[in-house]
N, C-alpha and C positions, 0 to 999 in steps of 0.2 A: 745553516745554523739558526734560521728564523724560528723553526718549530720548537727549539729549546726555550725560546722566550715565550712563545705561545703557550707551551705546557706550563711554564712558570707562572704566567698570568692566571691560568686556571687553578694552579695549586695555591696561590695566595688566597683565593676564594675558598678552597678546601680547608685551609688553615682557619678560616673564619667560621667553619662549620656550616657552610652554605649547601653542601651536598656530600654524599659519600661516593667513593671511587667505584663501588659496585652498584650504584643506583641506576635505574632505567633513565636514560637521557630524556625520554618522552615526558617525564614528570616535570621537566624544566623548559619544555619547548611549547610554542603555540600551535604546533602541528605535529603529528606522529611520524616517526621514521622507523621502518622495519625492513629487514631483508624479506622480500616478497616470498621467498621459498621457506622462510622460518618465521612466520608471523607471530608465533607465540614466544619467540626467543628475544628478550630485550637486548638492546645495544647499551653498553655501560660506558661510563667515563674512562674506566681502566682500559677497555677495549680500544677506544679512540686514541688514547695516549700511547698505547703500545702497538698501533697499526694492526689490530686483530678484529676490527669492527665488521668486516666483510664489505664495507663501503669502498669502492674503487673509482679510479679516474677513467671515464669513458672517452671515446673519441671526441666528444663534445667539449672536453675540458680545455683543450688548446684554442678552441673557437673564440674564447672570451678574452684572450690576450689582446691588449690594445694595439699590439703590432699589426693585427689584422685589419685595423681601421685606418681610414684616411681622413684627416691627418692622424698620425700616431699620437695618442694621448698618453701622458705620463701616468695619471691615476685613472682607474676604471670608472666610467660613469654609472656602472651597474653596482648597486649596493650589495654588501655581503648577505644581508637578509633575503633580498630578492633572489640571489643566486642559489642560496640554500633551499628556499621554497621551490624554485623552478627545477632544481636538480634532484632533490630528495623527497619533495612532497608528491603524493600520488597524482595530483592534478597538474603538476608542473609541466611546462613545455618540453623540458629535457629529461624528464623522468623516463627511465628505461629499465625494465626488470632484468633484462639480459646483460646490459653493458655497465650499469651503475653498481651492481652487487655481485659478489662471488657466489658460486653454487654451494660453497661450504657455509656452515652455520657461523654466526657471530661468536667470536672467542675461540674458534677451532684452529685457524691458521694465521700466520703473519703474512701481510701483503701491504707494502708501502702505499700510503694513501694521502695525496695532497688534499683531496676533498674532505677527508676525515679531519684534517687539521684546520681547514676552513670552518668546519662544523664546530670544532673546539672554540675557535674565535667567536662564533655566533653564540655559543653557550655562555661564554664570558659576558657577552652583551646582555643576554637574557637574565643572567643571574645578578650581574652588577647594576643593570639598568643604565649603562653607559655605552657609547660607541667603543668598539674594541681598541682603536688607536688612542682614544682619550683615557681609557682605563689603564692601558700600559704606561702612558705618560705619568699618570698620578701614582700608580702602584709599583712601577718598576724603574722607569728611566729617572724620574726625579729623586727617589730615595737612594738610587745607586750612583748619582752624580753623572748620568749619561746625558749631558746637556745637548749634544748634537744628534742624538739618536731619535728616530721616528719611523713610522710605517709608511707614510704617504709623502709623495714628492712635495705637496703643498706645504708640508711642515718642516722642510729642510732647505738649506741654501744649496741649490744644485750646482752652483759655480765651484763648490768645494768637492764635488763628487767625481769619481772616475766614471767615464762614459763607456757603456758596453759597445764592443766592436765585434764584427764578424770578419770573414775573409772572402774575397771574390776570387774563386779559383781561375776564372777566365782571364782576368786582368792581373792576377797575382798581386793584388793590392788590398790592404785592410779597408773595410767599409764601416761607417758609423751605423750602428743599430739604433742608438738613442735610448732615452729612458722610456720604460714601458711598465704597465701594471696589469692587474686582473682582479676580478671580484673577490676571489678567495685569498685575499692578500695576507691573512695570518699564516699561510703555509709557506711563504718564501719571499716577502718583499721588504724585510728589515733593512733599514739604512743606518749604518753605524760605522765605527772605525775600529781598528785593532785595539787602540788604547781604551776606548769605551767598552768594547766587548770584553776586554780583560776584567773590567770592573764587575761585569755581570758574572763571568766565570769564577771570580774569586769567591763568590758565595758557595760554590760547589766544591771547593777545595779547602774551605775554612769553616766547615760545619755550620753553614748558613750565615756567616758573618761577612760584612763588607770589608773593604780595604781599611776603613777607619775603625773597625772592630764593632760596629753596630750589628745587632742581630736582625737580619732581614728575613730569613726563613728558619724555622725550627730545625735542629739537627736531625730529628726523626723524619721530617719532611724531605730533607735532602737525601737521607738514606733510602726512603721509600721511592724517590724518583730514580 
């Protein structure tokens, strides 16, 4: 459910007239991103939001989970910007024309993309001029009364959080996985509660209004989403 918040962060900037849904994202980035098979076809905001950008998660995606590090770190030491440049910039270490992009053209097919939503978070940073987590705090969490919600572990009280567990098949015992993160955190690291997320969802069942009746998004924006 993190991606719904990430999409909403972008759409608050859309409401401010900062971009158009069918604009080329390269007009808002410090480096160009193109599907190498379709270099003349722009990737748009609408494509990213609807998982039709042709950007996909390669085998390198899991490599950056902090679970792979010793000791396990809760928040990734790699910045969102660095990861986007490294993965999608043609000079990046993890740029791969075969694994990072579909063979189909941007806009042609649906293919679920975590990296694509990381890129949305990075676009929010570029357009707003703020770190993604800070923009969400000011533009979403505070206006909606989501006082305990955040993206990074450093911004929450982890003593109040459920700890992820796995299962050891050999010993037949649960095992603590612990808290972990990754650079493309806008695609799935939201920390919130049922009560606070309900405050967010209320916007989408009340024509853009909060529990208190304040207009948070325009009704036409909610309909578009």
